N, C-alpha and C positions, 0 to 999 in steps of 0.2 A: 504494500500500500504506500503510494507516494504521498497522497494527501487524503485527509478525512473530511475536508470541506469541498462539496461539489455543488454544481448549479443544476437546478431543474428548469430546463428551457421552456417547458410548457407553462410554468408559473411566472417566469420573468416578464416584466412589463417595460423594462428599459428605463426605470424611473431615476436612475443615477444616485439613489440614496447610498448604495453600498460603496461606490467609488470615492465618496467624500469621507467615509469613515475608515477605510482600509489604511492601516498604519504604514504599509510598505508599498502603497500605490500599485497593488497587484491586480486591480480589476479595471477593465475598460468596458464601455458600452459601444457596440458596433452593430449596425443594422437592426437596432431596436432590441438587442439582447446583450446581457452582460457576458463578459468573458474573463476567465481567471488566468493570469500569467503564472504558470505553475512554478517557475523558478523563483518568484518573489513571494509566494504565499507562505505564511508561517503557521497557518491553521489556528490562529488566535480565536476565531469564532466571532469577531466583531460584526462581520457581514451577516451572520446568522441572527444576531440579536437585533439588528436594525432593519432588516429587509421586511417591508410591509406586506409583501405578497408570499412570504415564506418560500422564496425561490432558492435561497441558499440553504443547503441541508447538510447535516453532519452524517458521515458514514461511521458505522461501528459494526462489530461482528454480531451475527445472529446467534441466538441461544441454541439454535440447532447444532452449532458446532460442539456442544457438550456431548452429542451422541457419537462423535468421532473418537472419543477416548474412553477407555474402560474406567479411568479414575480422573476426576477433575477437582482442581483446587481453585477457590475464589480468593482474590487479593483485593479486598475492598479498600478504597481510599477513605480516610476519616471524614471527608466532607459528606459522605453518605449518611453519617450519623445525625447531621443537622437537618435532614429533609422531612422528619416525621414529627407530627404533633404529639405533645405530651409524652415523649419517650423518656422513660426513667431507667431503662435497662438496655444497654447495647447488645446484650446477649440475645434479645428478641430478634434483632436484625441478623446477627450471625447464625442463629438457629434457623431463621427463615431462609437463609441462603442454602442451608443443607437440605431444606425441604423442596427447593425449586430445581434441584438437580446437581448440586455440588456435593462432593464427598468429604471435603476438608476446607477449612478457612484459615488463611494466614493473613493477618492484618498488615496493611502498609504502615499503620501507626506503630506497630511493633518494630518493623524494620527501621522506622525513623528514629526510634530510641537506640537501636543498635548503632546507627550512623552517628548519633550524638555522642555515644560512648567512644566510638572509634575516633571521632574528631578530638575529644578531650585527651585521649592517649597520644594521638598524632602530634598535637601541639607541643607536647613535652619533648618530642624527639626530632621533628622535622625542621629544616632551616626555614627562615622567614621568606615568604613569597612576595610577589609584586602586589602592592596594596593600592586600592582596596580590593579584597577578594570579592568576587561576584558569585552569588549562589547559582548553581546549575540546575536547580530543582524544577524550574518551569521550562518545559521544552519549547514553548513559543518564544521565550526570551532567548533561549539558546540559538534558535534559528534566526532570530532577529540580529543577534550579535554576529553570526556567521555571514550574513549578507550586507549588513549596514555598518557594523562596528568591528571589522576583523582585527584591528589593532588591540582590541580588548580581550581577545581569546586567551592571551597569557594571564589575564586576571581571573579566569574561571577557576573555581575550586573543583578539582577533578573527582567529584564524588558521584556515584550512581544515584538515581532517584530511588526513594523508598520502595516504590512498587517493583523496581528491578531487583533490588536486593531481596525483597520479600519473595519474589518468584524463584530466585536461585535457592534460597533456604527452604522454601516450601517444596520444591521439586526434590531436593536432597532428603528431606524428612519423609516425603511420600514414597520415595524409592525404598528407604529403610523400612517403612511400615508395611508396604505391600509386596515388596520383592519384584515389582514391575520395573522394566527398563525405563530410563528417562523419557524416551520418545513416546511411550504409551501413557504418559501422564500429561494431561492438559492443564496448564496454569493460565488463568484469565484474570486480568485486572478489571475492576469496576470503577470507572473514571468519570470525572466531572466536566471534561472539556475535550474537544476534538484533537488538540495538540497532543494529549496523552494517548489517544487512540493511535495517532500516527507514530508516536514514540514507541508504543508497544510493538509495532511492526517494523519500524525503521529507526532504531535508537541512534542518537547523535554521538554518544560516547562509547559505544560497544561495537565490537567487530561483528556480532551476530545477535539477534533478538533472544532474550531469555524468557519472554512471554509468548504464549501461543495465540493471544488475541486480547481484545478489550471490549467490554460491554459498557454501554452508557448507563448512568444512574437513572435517567429518564425511563429506559426500557425495563429496568428491574424494579423500579419503584412500585408500580401497580401490581406486579407479580408477587411482591413481598407482603402486601397489605393483609391478604387473607391468611397465609401461613403464620404471620406474626400474631394475628388475632387468635388463632387456634392454639398457639403455644402458651400453656398455662404455667409450666415449670421448666423454663429453658435451661439447657446445660450451661455451666460456667465457661464460656468459650473466650471471653474477652481477655486479651493478654497484653494490653497496653495501658499506659497511664496518661496523665495530663500532658506530659512532654510529647508523646506520640500523637495524641489527639489534636494538640494545639497547632500542628503543622498545616491544618486545614485552613487556618486563617492567617492573614498577613501579619508578619512578625513572629509567627510560631517557630519557624526554623531558627531564627536569630536567638530567641529565648532558649531553645533547646541546646544551642551551642554555648549558652551563658556568655554571649558576646557582650563586650563592654561598649565599644564605640561602633554601633551599627545603625543602619538606616533600612527601614522596611517600606518599600514603595509598591503600591498596587494601582492597577489601571495602565493599559498599554501606552497611552499618551504620556502619562507621568513617568513611566519607565524609560521611554525614549528621551525625554528631557534629562533624566538622571544620567543615562548613558552618554549623552552629549557632554554633560558637565564632567564626567569622569574622563572622557576622551580629551577634553580641553584642560585636564589637570586642575579642575576647580573644586575638587573634593579631597583636600589634603588631610582632613581630620578623621576620616572614616576608615575603619579597618575592614568592615564587612558590610556588604549591601545585598539585601534580599529583594528580588524583583519578582512580582507576580503580574502577569498580563491581565488577569481578571480582577474585577473590583472586589476588595476585601479578601483576596487570595482565592484558593481553590473553591471556596463556597460560592464564588461568583461565576463559576464556569457555566457556559450556556447549555450543558447537558444535565444540569441540576433541575429540580422542579420548584425549589423554594427561593423566596427572596433572599439575597445574600446576607442582608443585615439581620433578618430573622434567624437564618441558619447559624450565623455567627453567635447570636445571643444564646441559642440552644446549646451549641457546643461549649461555650464558656460556662454555662450553667452546669453542664455535665462534668466539666473539668474540675469544678469546685469540690466535687465529692470524690475525686480520684487522688491517689498518691502520685508523686512525680514519676516514678518508675514502678512497673509491676513485674517486669521480667528481667532478670539479671543476664547480661551478655556473657557468653562463654568465649574463651580465648580463640578457639578455632573459627568462630563466627565473626571475628574481627580481622579476618584475613584480608590483606591489601588487594589481592587479586579479585575479590568479589565485591569490594566496597569502593573501588576507584575505577576510573575510565580505563578501558583497554586500548583506547586510541583517543587523541584529542580531536575535537571538532576542527574542521578545516574551512578556510575562507571559501565562500560560494559567490562567484562574480556575477550576481544577478543584475547589478547596476552598471557593470562595465560596458562602455559604449562600443568597444572594439578590442580584440586581442592585441592588435598592433597599436603601440602607444602613440605613434605619430598620427595615425588615422583617428584614434580616440580623441586626441587633442583637437584635430581638425573638426570633428563632429561636435565637440563641446563648443567651439567657437561659432559654428553654424547654429547650434541650438540657442546660444545667447543672442545672436544677431536676430534670429527669427522671433524669439520671445520678446525682444524689444519692440517688435511691431504689433504685438498683441495687446488687447485692452487691459489685461491684468485683473479682470473681474473674477476669474476662477469660478465661472458660473456652472461648468460641467456640461453645457449643452453640446460640446464637441465629443463627449464620451470619455474624457480624461478628467482626473480629479482636480487639476489646476493647469494654468497656462504653461508652466515649465514642463509638466509631463506631456502636454499636447505638443509642445515644440520638439521634445525628444521623440515622440511617436512619429512626427512628420519627418524628421531627419533620419530616423531608423527605418522608414518605409512602412510603418505600421498604420499610418493615417495620412490623410490628404489635407492640404492647407484649406481646402474648401469646406472641411468639416467645422471650421470656426464660422459661426453665423455673422460675426462682425467683419471677418474678411470678405464674406459674400456681400455684405452691405456696401463695401467700397465699390463694387461693380454693379450695384442695383439701385443707384440713386434715382434712376428714371422711373422706378415703380413705387416711389414714395407716395403716400396718401395726399389728398388735396389740402389738408391742413398743415402739411410740411413734416408730418411724422413718418417714421419708418413703419409702415402699416403691417409689414410682414413679420416684424419682431414682436416678442411678448411685450406687453405694456411697460414693465419696469425698465426695459432696455431701449425704449424709443427715445429719440432725440428730436426736439422741436427746433425748427429753423429759427434762428435768432434774428429779430428785426432790430432796426436802429432804436426804436422805442424800448424794446426789451433790454437792449444793451445799456441804455441810459438808466433804466430802472434797476438793473442788476448792480450798477455801480453806486446806487444810492444807499446810504446807511440809514 
């Protein structure tokens, strides 16, 4: 799976709402339909949240995939716990997962606690890295850094995501318990966002996937309600504390690390602003930066069902009744090979104008020259998010100069309306011919 955000052409109306909210300018509207530029998409899900016609859709694995394995393990993200009303016992959710087709549950929150313990041990031994360290736990942010901020790759803390560590440990445990070979055990994450669906199939920091797939929280939510109601005395399955559960909300990872000088940023636009400041070396006082593409952290993912602020409140309420840790990490489970990247993410030249540097510079100059002739209104009527993106599309051959309606106006003055307006333009963009009287009035204070 290359991307988990796809377009349903039958629903798309070409309204341009998505192009104005995409943080990487990965969407264009051509011939009345949106189109996703695959190399720029980071699967953040912003287009899914804002599309009024529900044309942008998330892909995730079907639950039918459970039938392909004789033994299946669920790896639920802790954001799942904040989706249910009046939930007083997480064991109801975990027990419900066993009733809908899973044979075992291994919490991602439990793996987050293991990673926190690993970090505390590592800090005593490892040399100082380039500061500030940037959290790699949000796969949308990882992809964003790869394509827009490649100079910050060296700032990434090379830790696997909790769901990836949980998958590795869960498969190992299941093999020991069942005697089955690893390939006959299906390990599936239950995730809150399309970026994690993509990461389950195409991990950024691993040579090969450790998960067999990912299900959305939306898909499992309704399936869990009845089994949870029927569970009167659930088994004590929960194996995580407030440290692990807290990673579902912005700042949770920083607190789990017991970081002193840290910044937790949520929302993709705010994350981009922070990355720009780090790139410009304007954050000298910060040691660790936690970035979450979704509002309020993972509870704000578009594959959740609950308002992120309500989900955050519920998780914080449950955390109050939990100890910090409930599962002591064992030495062999803090192995560096399973807790850190097997390869560092590499620069993805999605915004490179041309492989040849001289040609790229020439194109850059042509883009600047053409952009200077545009009105700078960023109206989106050309199908690009702004005038600079449109100029780039024209120079790269992805669009025509005639796609700008204001460029067309320069050659269509003869069809202007009798009152002097550009009748073929939408009213906000029409310009009235100025008379001498109007000029005198405009100069009067």
